N, C-alpha and C positions, 0 to 999 in steps of 0.2 A: 504494500500500500504506500502511496505517497502521502507524506505529512502535509500540513498546510504550507509549511516553508518549502517542501519539495515542489508543490504545485506552483508557487510563486517563482521559485528559482528556475523552473524549466523555461521561463520566458527569456532568460539571459544566457542560456547555454550556447556555446559556439563549437559545434562538432561537425565534422564531415568525413567522408571517406567510406570506402566499401572494401571489405575483405572477408575472408572466411575460408576455413579449411576443416577437414574432418579428422578427428582424433578418436580412435577406439581404444578404450581403456578397460581392462578387466584384471581381476585379482583381488584378493581380500587381505586386509591388514587387521589381524586380530588383536584386540585389547582385552585382557582379562578383566572381569568384573568381580570384585570381592566384596564381601559383607552383605548383610540382608537384615531386614527388620521383621520379616514375616515368612513362614514356611508355605504359604498358600500358593505362590507362583514363583517362577524363576525366570531370570533374564539370561539369555545365552550370550555367546561371545559377540563383542561389538566389532563390526566390520566397517572399515573406511570405504565410503562409496565413491567419493570424488577424487579424481587425479590431483596431484599437488599443483601442477602447472596448468594454467588456463589453456583451453584448446584454441583460443583466439590470439590474434596478433596484438601486441601491446600498443599498436598505433591504429587499429581498425576503427576506433571512435573518431579519429581525425583531429583531436585536440583536447586539452584539459580545461578550457575556459569555463568558468561557472561552477566548478566543483572539483573535488579531489577524487581521482580514480584509485580504488584499492584493487590493483591488478592481482589476480590469482585468488581473490576472496570469493566465498560462496555464502549466500544467505537465503533466508525465507523459503524453507522447504515445504512441499506437499507430497502426499503419497497415495497410491491406490493399488489394490490387489485384484488381479484378474479372477472373476468368479468361476470361469471355466477351467482355470489352472492356478491354484493359490501359490504355486512356486514362481509364477510370473508376476513380478511387482515392478511398478514404474514410480520413480520419485523424481520430482522436478524442483528446480531451484534457480535463483539468480546467480549468474556468473560474472565476476568483475564489477562489484558494486561501486557506484558513485556516491559521494557524500551528500549530494543535493537531489537525489532521486534516480531510481532506475539503475540499470546495469547494461553492460555491453550486449548481453543476451540472456535468455532463459533456456536452460538445457534440461534434457531428460536422461536419467540413468535407469537402465532396466536390468533385471536379473531373471534368469530362467531356472535358477536352482535354489529358490527360497532365500536369496540374499547372501549366498556365499561369495559370489562374484558379480560384478556390475560392469556394464558397458555404457558409454556416454554417446548420445546422439541428440539431434534437435531439428525442429522445423526452421524454415527460413523467415523468422520473425523480424530480424534486424540485419543491418549491413554486415555486422561482424559474423553473422550466421549465414552469409551468402544471400541475404535478402536484397531485392531491388524492386523497381516499379512493376516489373512483369510478374513477380511471384508474391505480391502483396507484402513484401518485406522492406519497403523503402523507408526505414525508420532507424534512428540513431540509438535508441535505448528501449529496453523492455523491463517490465516489472510484474509483480503479482502473479506468478505462475500457479496454475491449478490443474489437477488431473483427476479423471474419473473413468471407470470402466462400465460399459453396458453389460447386460446379462449374457450377450453373445460374444463377449470378449473384445469388442471394439473399444479402443482407448481414445479419450478426448483430452486435449491439452489446450488450455486457454491462457491468454496473456494480454496485458496492456502494453501497447507500443506507442512511442511518441518521438517527436522532433522538437527542435527549437532553433537550430543555427540557421537554416534556410527557409523554414516555414514553421508554423505552430501546429502542424497536424498531429492528431492523437487518434488512436484506433483501439478497438477491442477485437481480437482475432482468435480463431480456434483451428486447430489441426487435428487430424485423426490418424490413428495407427491400427492396422488390422493384423499386425504380426508381433504384438506384445511390446512395441516400442523400438523395434529394429529400424523401421522406416516411418516417415511421417509425410502426410499429404501437404500440398500447397495450402497455406493458411487461408481460411475463409474470413473475409472482413465483415464484421457485424455492424460496425459504425465507423465513420470517418468524420472527424469534426475538428474545428479550430479550438473548441473547448475541451479541456482535459477530462477524459474518462478516468475512473479510479476503482480499485479493489474489485476486479472481476472474479468470478468463480464459475466453474462448469460442473454440472451434475448430470450424469447419465441416469435415465429413469430405470430403477431396478425392477420395475414391473412390466416394462415394454421396451424392447431393444430399438424400436423405431424412433424413440424420443430422447433428446438431451436438451438441457437448458443452460443458458448463460445469463448471469445477472451482474450488474455493475451500477455505479452512480456516475452521473455526468456532472462534473464540477461547475461548468458554465451555466447550468440551469438551476443552481442551488442544491446540487448533489441529489437530484431526483433519481428514482430507480428506473433503470432501463433493462430491457429483457429481449432475448432472442432465443429461438428454439429450432431444432431440426425435427422433422416428422418422418424422415426417410433414412435414418441411421447415419447422418452426417454428410449425405450427398449435397444437400442444399440447406441454407439457413435463412430464416426470416430476417428482414432488416430490423435492427434494434429500435425499440419503441418504448416510450414511457409507460410504466404501469402503476406508478405511485408518485404523488407530487410532493410528499414531505422530504425534507433533507435527511439523508441517511448515509451510512457507510457500512462496509462489511456485509454486503448482501450475499447470502448463501441459500440455495434451494435444497430442502430435504423432502423426500417423498415417502408418504405413509403407505402401508401395505394395500390400502384401497385405491391407490393412485392419486390421492389428493396431494397437492403441492403446498409447501409452506416456504415462503421467501422470508428468511430470518435476517434481521439487520439491527444495527445500533441507530436509534433515533438521535440525530445531531442536536435537536432542540431540547430534548428531555433527558437524555442519557439512558433511556430505557432500552432494554432488549425486547424486541417486538417482532411481529411477523404479519404478513398478509397471506391469503390463501387463494388457491385456484382448484376447481374440481373438474376442469376440462383441459388438462395438459397445458395450461398457460394461455389459453385463448382469452379468457377473462379472469379478472382478479377482484378480490374484495376491495372495497374503497376505504375502509377504516382499519387501523392496525389493532392487533390484539397484543397486549403487553404481557410479557413473561415476568419481568422484574425490573426494578431500577438498579443499574450498575453503579457502584460507588467507588471507583478506583482513585488513587492519589498518585500513582506512578512509582516505580521502583528507582532506587538510587544506589550507587556503589557505596558500600559501607566503609570503604577505606578512604575515599576522597570526596564523597558526596556528589560525584558526577552523575548525570541522569542516565538511566537505562532506557533505550527506546524499545519497549516491549509491546505486548498485546493489550495494554491498558485501554479500556473503552471498547474492546472488541471481544465478542463471545465466540466460543466453539460449540457447535450443536451436532448431535448425532441421533439417529433413529434406529431402533430395533426393527429389522425388516420382517420379523415374525409377529411380534406383539404390537408393534406401533408405538411402544413407549418412546418418549422423547427425553433427551438428556442435554443439559446446557451447563457450561462452565465459563467463568470469567474472573478477572482480577477484581478484588473488592477489599476495602479497608474498614468496613462496618463492624467487623468482629473484634477489633482491638482499639476502638475509639479513634480510628483514622491515624494510627501511628505508622503502619506499614501495610504492604500488600499481602493478601491471602488469596486462596482459591475458593470461589463460591460455586455451589452446585445446586441445581434445581431440576426436577423431572416432572413429566406429565404422563399419566396413564390413560388419558382419554383424548388423545390426538391433539393436544394443545389447548383444550378448553379450560382446564385448570392446571395449576403448577404448584408444586410444593414450595414451602418457604425456603429461601436460600440458607444453606448451611456451609460451614467451613470444612473442607475435606483434606487439605494439605496437612502434613505432619511436621511442618517446619517449626522449630523452636520459637517461642515468643520473641517479638521484636525483629524478626528476620524476614526480609522480603521474599515472597514466592511469586513468580510471574510467568506470563505466556503459557497458560494452561490449554491443553487440547484433550478432547474427549472422543472416545470410540467405544462401540459395543460389538462383541463378537457373536458368532452364530449360536452360542449357548446362552446368550443373554447376559454375560459378564460385562461389566463396565470398567474401562480403564481411563485414567487421566494422567498425562505427563505434565511436568512443570519444572522450571529451574528455581533454585534458591541459593542463598549465600551462607548456609549454616556452617560450612567448613572454615569460614573466615574467622580469624582471631585478631584481636587488637595487637597492633605492632607488625602484622604481616606486611610484606612489601609488594604483594600482589593480591588479587581478589579471587580466591578459588570459588568456582561456580560448578554446580552439579545438576544434572537432569535426573529427576526422580519419577517413579510411576506408582500411583495408588490404584488399587483394584477393589471392586465390590461385586459380590455374587448375589446378594439379596439384602433387603432392608436398607437400600442406599440412602434413604433420607435420614439415617442415623449415622453420624460421623464416626462412631466407634466400629462400624462395620466395614470401614475402609482400611486396607492393609497396604504397606509400602515396601518397595524395593528400590535400590539405587540402580540407575541405568548407566550413567557415564562416570568416568573417572573425573576428578576435579580438574578444571581448566581455568585459566586466567581471563576473565571477560574483558579486561583492559586491553587485550590484543585485538579486539573486534574492530571492524570499521566504525568510524564515527559518522552517523547520519542523524544528527540531532540527538545524540546519545549513543552509547555503546550499542551496536546493532547486530543481532543475530537473525532478526526477522520479525515482522509484525505477527507472524504465526509460526507454529511448528506443526508436526504431523504424527499421526498414529494410524496404521492400517489394520484392517480386520483380516486375519489369515485363516479364518474358520474358527477353530478352538484355540484362540490366542490372538496376539497382537504383534504388530511390527512398528515399534517406535522408529521415527525417521527424523533426525534433528541436525542442527548445526552447533559446533563448538569451536573454540579457538584452538590454535596450535602455537607452538613456541616461536616459529619463524614469522617475523614481521613481513617477509616477502610473500607469505601465503595468508596469514592471519586466521582464516577459518576454513574448515572442511565439513563435509556432510558425512554423517555416520548412521548406521542402522543396526538393529538387533532383533532377535525373536524373543518374545515374552509369552510363556505358556504356563499352564498349570491351573 
């Protein structure tokens, strides 16, 4: 997602140039995970997904005016698991992040063996990725990668693309893959505007392989909700159109077992997590929003130096159980400690979103320590998992800020915080090595995939080398 400063700064970027070449990377780098706080589930070996070096040229952007390029960095991951083959997983992320918004490109890493080895490829979204006017890739930067699988195994990859040096064009585009991420189609352009689109997401309909949906907000219209769909499995897409007039961000469509769509979002005016609905595959939408809860974040900060963390504050993660239709939502919230630090709030609905449980705190972070960027997922057995980062390993006097990714899981009674158990997912890493994009930045969101009876955390963490700064990692979590 582009922050408000990102959106303003895109007007002053001076970048040009076209390049692109293909890098295929495979192989796993195992990191042992030690320690646990619960015997109820286990986290397997951590595998490094992304290659150290960028697959792009260091000059493909054409210049650095208007922002700092963190070459080799990777941020903002999303992941999806192929329902026809759970060993086929696709994860997407930004490659080579700029300080003031976007990246040289957004790439896809795929695995055919359940995450043991990964290979990198990409559609032609930007100049650095081989994009040009003929293949809908005539853009300098890309952001907000999202991926989703349809029931028949077709993968959809959406992204925001934009320019600033020679025009102010911005687009939302989507590409498809029919071979598990090995190759990608020419991107379809859903909207092209001189106003900046923001925070797109794509959802393949789990009840019907003909349909997939993309939603985003258009900044120039007051961040109103825009929508496009395919009704023929990605062959054609409708032109993006407004479906809701309120100012929103973080639009994500989830699909209930009966086929009803919920477009969930953060209301910019109220801070509420809310949604609108459609019962006809997105042809028409409800005209008033249904509120889940008011989100009350204050933002996370580095406990060592007080520097801001650019996290998922104000953005929610929502998941649906495809069997029961139960809905689950998590977000950063400070209400549980008199607004001293960030915690992870959880709410759920058992009636298709009509009513929601009161928010509870589910992170196991010690008092006074920020927990941030939560992501929720539910597996085929109805277990719920939430990942988040926190700073509990930091001690006064440390010269770095150790940061860890954790996962809590619940099998039943999830509205009771005592029914959530925790495991550590990552080894500690120093968040101060992350790109600075209005704060130390790993991404506005992280990711967890549903691998059937278990989960696939997919996240970004820093590395020691400032020439690389961040890489993408993944692991299996079962039990």
